[in-house]
C-alpha positions, -999 to 999 in steps of 0.1 A, spaced: -667 -422 598 -663 -391 618 -639 -383 647 -640 -352 669 -610 -341 685 -615 -334 721 -582 -332 745 -584 -323 783 -555 -306 801 -550 -286 834 -554 -292 870 -583 -269 881 -614 -285 893 -637 -264 870 -645 -277 834 -639 -251 808 -648 -260 771 -627 -239 745 -641 -230 709 -621 -217 683 -629 -194 654 -634 -198 615 -606 -216 597 -587 -223 628 -584 -253 654 -577 -257 691 -539 -246 690 -550 -213 690 -554 -216 726 -516 -224 731 -507 -189 741 -530 -189 771 -531 -224 785 -501 -220 810 -522 -192 825 -553 -213 826 -543 -246 835 -537 -241 872 -574 -229 875 -594 -250 849 -596 -287 837 -593 -273 798 -612 -291 771 -597 -280 739 -619 -288 709 -615 -287 671 -649 -278 656 -661 -308 635 -644 -302 601 -613 -284 615 -582 -294 625 -580 -328 639 -619 -331 638 -622 -351 603 -647 -368 584 -675 -339 586 -688 -319 559 -705 -283 562 -730 -286 593 -758 -260 604 -752 -246 635 -776 -266 655 -758 -298 642 -724 -284 652 -735 -274 684 -750 -310 692 -719 -329 679 -698 -305 703 -721 -309 733 -726 -346 733 -691 -351 746 -690 -324 772 -695 -328 808 -724 -314 826 -722 -277 840 -691 -268 822 -681 -232 815 -682 -225 777 -661 -202 761 -666 -195 723 -644 -173 699 -658 -155 669 -677 -183 649 -671 -204 681 -691 -182 699 -722 -189 679 -719 -225 688 -712 -221 722 -741 -199 725 -761 -223 707 -753 -250 733 -762 -227 763 -799 -223 745 -805 -257 735 -788 -277 767 -787 -250 793 -784 -277 818 -749 -286 807 -738 -248 807 -729 -234 840 -718 -200 824 -710 -187 788 -682 -165 777 -683 -155 741 -654 -137 729 -651 -112 698 -683 -126 687 -718 -113 680 -752 -129 679 -752 -115 642 -720 -110 625 -735 -97 594 -746 -60 592 -784 -59 591 -801 -25 588 -787 -5 620 -770 -34 635 -733 -32 629 -713 -60 615 -696 -74 585 -708 -65 551 -726 -94 535 -706 -88 503 -672 -93 520 -679 -127 533 -694 -136 499 -663 -123 484 -642 -147 507 -664 -176 499 -658 -171 463 -620 -167 469 -622 -199 486 -629 -220 454 -597 -205 437 -570 -199 468 -575 -212 501 -541 -199 516 -546 -165 501 -583 -163 515 -574 -177 552 -544 -155 552 -565 -124 543 -592 -133 569 -565 -137 598 -549 -104 588 -583 -89 597 -585 -103 630 -551 -87 641 -555 -52 622 -547 -22 642 -529 -38 669 -495 -30 680 -483 -66 670 -506 -71 641 -485 -90 617 -466 -111 643 -501 -122 657 -513 -128 620 -484 -150 612 -488 -167 645 -524 -173 638 -514 -188 601 -490 -209 617 -519 -227 640 -538 -230 607 -507 -248 590 -497 -270 620 -529 -294 615 -548 -306 584 -563 -278 567 -602 -278 568 -620 -289 535 -632 -261 512 -668 -274 518 -664 -268 556 -646 -236 554 -676 -222 530 -702 -238 553 -684 -217 580 -689 -187 564 -724 -194 557 -731 -194 593 -712 -163 598 -734 -148 573 -767 -162 579 -768 -167 618 -791 -148 638 -792 -155 677 -803 -119 688 -837 -135 702 -819 -167 718 -794 -145 732 -823 -128 754 -837 -161 763 -806 -174 778 -808 -188 811 -770 -189 822 -748 -164 832 -730 -147 801 -697 -125 799 -688 -110 767 -653 -100 757 -645 -76 727 -617 -59 711 -618 -19 708 -600 -22 674 -619 -54 663 -628 -48 625 -651 -78 624 -671 -73 655 -673 -36 658 -674 -22 691 -710 -3 681 -723 -37 685 -717 -39 723 -746 -17 735 -769 -34 711 -761 -68 728 -763 -52 761 -802 -48 751 -804 -80 741 -789 -95 771 -794 -69 800 -780 -94 827 -748 -101 809 -715 -86 815 -692 -71 788 -655 -61 789 -642 -40 759 -603 -41 757 -584 -10 744 -558 -19 718 -571 -53 711 -587 -65 681 -606 -96 673 -583 -118 692 -580 -101 728 -567 -135 743 -536 -129 720 -529 -96 725 -538 -91 763 -534 -124 777 -531 -116 815 -563 -94 815 -580 -118 797 -573 -146 818 -581 -128 850 -613 -120 835 -620 -157 828 -609 -163 866 -630 -138 879 -659 -148 862 -657 -184 872 -657 -172 910 -693 -159 901 -708 -187 887 -722 -217 909 
């Protein structure tokens, strides 16, 4: 039996669904919940197979999006970080009536490098997939380390992210391998151009997983969207720049009807 973890908190009158990245869980948002709770009704979700969402195997991107969207209120704001950005974008594309506005954080419609498209080298993701089979802890730790690399508080932030992973049940290897496959194979560039919802994209200037060179290319895919690049941030700008990050969400919310 499957069980999707979905927790609602906050005193605001606008719904905001928060989707985390690969290997993690909804606990990753604990650092900004106090800032957001007065402004939003927050829906904290563990993606299927992650954290407290148990009983799932590896899902396709469409399956994961449908599983999460089936629990959501209509006309919510959806925020997806990294892998969660792919899921949130798919929800917005497949169920536009359910999404009032979309926010992607350190995410790309195409994570894998592809010709002139910048991204993660395919062999890097394949290496992580192979290492998962022999050493789960080391693989996840390495991946989390990449997410904070270059920031002033890189070590501290990586340790905190690791504590979020260890605070909840660890995902099955099958689920983690499936998530890496999604990062390696998904390509939402054409879908992004056909989105019919307001879109805000947030990036870190120092991000080694979603390089800043991708920003103008996504501008071309989605010319009506807004983008912000945080200097001094890497793959987790909500950790390194919480005040600026949360203000951007509040400002965007005010523009979405």
